[in-house]
N, C-alpha and C positions, 0 to 999 in steps of 0.2 A: 484847821485840820493840818497835821504831820500823818502822812503817810508812805510807808517800807515800801517797795518793790523791789520782788526778788526774784530773779530769772536771770535764764545764762546765758539767752540767746541776745545778743546787745540791740538788734534791730529791733524784738517786742518790745523789750527794755525802755529802749529810745523814744516808741511809738507811744506806748503810755506815759512813760513822764512827761512828755509832750502834751498829752492832750489833760492830764492833773495839772501841771503847770499853768495853761493858756484858763484852768479853772480858781484859778491863782491858791490851792495848795501848795505845802511847803512839802519837798520828796526829795526823800533819800533813797538809794541806789546799795543795790546787792548782787552779785551772780550767782549766788549760793546759799546755802542755809549754813554754814559756817560763819560767811562772811557777815550773815541779815544775824546772826545771833550775837555777834559781836558789836554791830550797830546797835543793837538794842541794847547793849550794856552801859554804851555810852550816851546814847540820845533816849531820856526817861521819859520826852513827852511824842511819844508816838503813838497816836490811836489806833491806828488802821494801816496791816499788811496785805497786802496782795502779793499772793507766791506761783511760780507754778510747780508743777507736781515731778514733772521728770528733767530732775539736776543731776550734774556730777558734783561726788563729794558730798553732800545732805541733799537727800531730795526734799521735795515740798511738805509729803507725810510725815515724815521724822519732825521735818522745824516745827510745822504745826501741832505737831505733840508736846516737842518742848516749850514752845512759846504760850499754848494754852495750861502748860505746868507751871512754868514762871512769871506770864506778863497776862492775866487772864480777863484782863481788862481791855488786853488790843481785840478788836475785830479782826478778823480773816476771810479774805478772797479767795479762792481756791481756783485755781486756772491751768487750763490744759490742753494739749493740741493733741495727746493721749501715746503717742508711741505707735506700736505694733499691734498693740491690744485695743485701742479706741479710747477716747476719755472718760467715754461716761463710767467704768470700771473706777476709773481716778477719781474722778468728782463725785460718785457716789461714796466712794473709802473716805475722801475728803470731808465731805458733809459728814458721814456718822463720826469721826475723828474729832469733829469742833468747828470746821469753818462753817461762817457765820452766811455764806452764799458760794453759789461756783457758775464759772465761764467758761464755756465752750470755745477754745481757740478753730478758726481765727471771728472775733469780736469788734462788733462796732466802739468809735467811740461816744455814740448815744448812750449805749449798754452797758460800758464800762461806767461812764461818770450817773446812769440811773441806781446801777448795780450799789455806788459811793454815797451817794446820797441817800439811799435807803436805809446804810446803815446807822 
């Protein structure tokens, strides 16, 4: 399975990618929604996107809406630490807009792999 990880925090992105690569997934990386959408145009074989919700330039909620519109077959896992409001509000919104599952940061490698395998 080919997975796109969209996360502006380089350390978190590296953590997620390392876990996924260890499980033999092919992983693509983007640091914001703009770059994620550009990558999706190039890589037609991505079947899962894991996206943070609070990012500069193009946040995760906007990215989810666009991915659902242009790439409806891609499964989406939304992740968030929440910023000032708390992650629950953003994760509920992401779920309502089409994310297939959500994870609240910080999450364990086991939680991430379980979420990926469930999709």
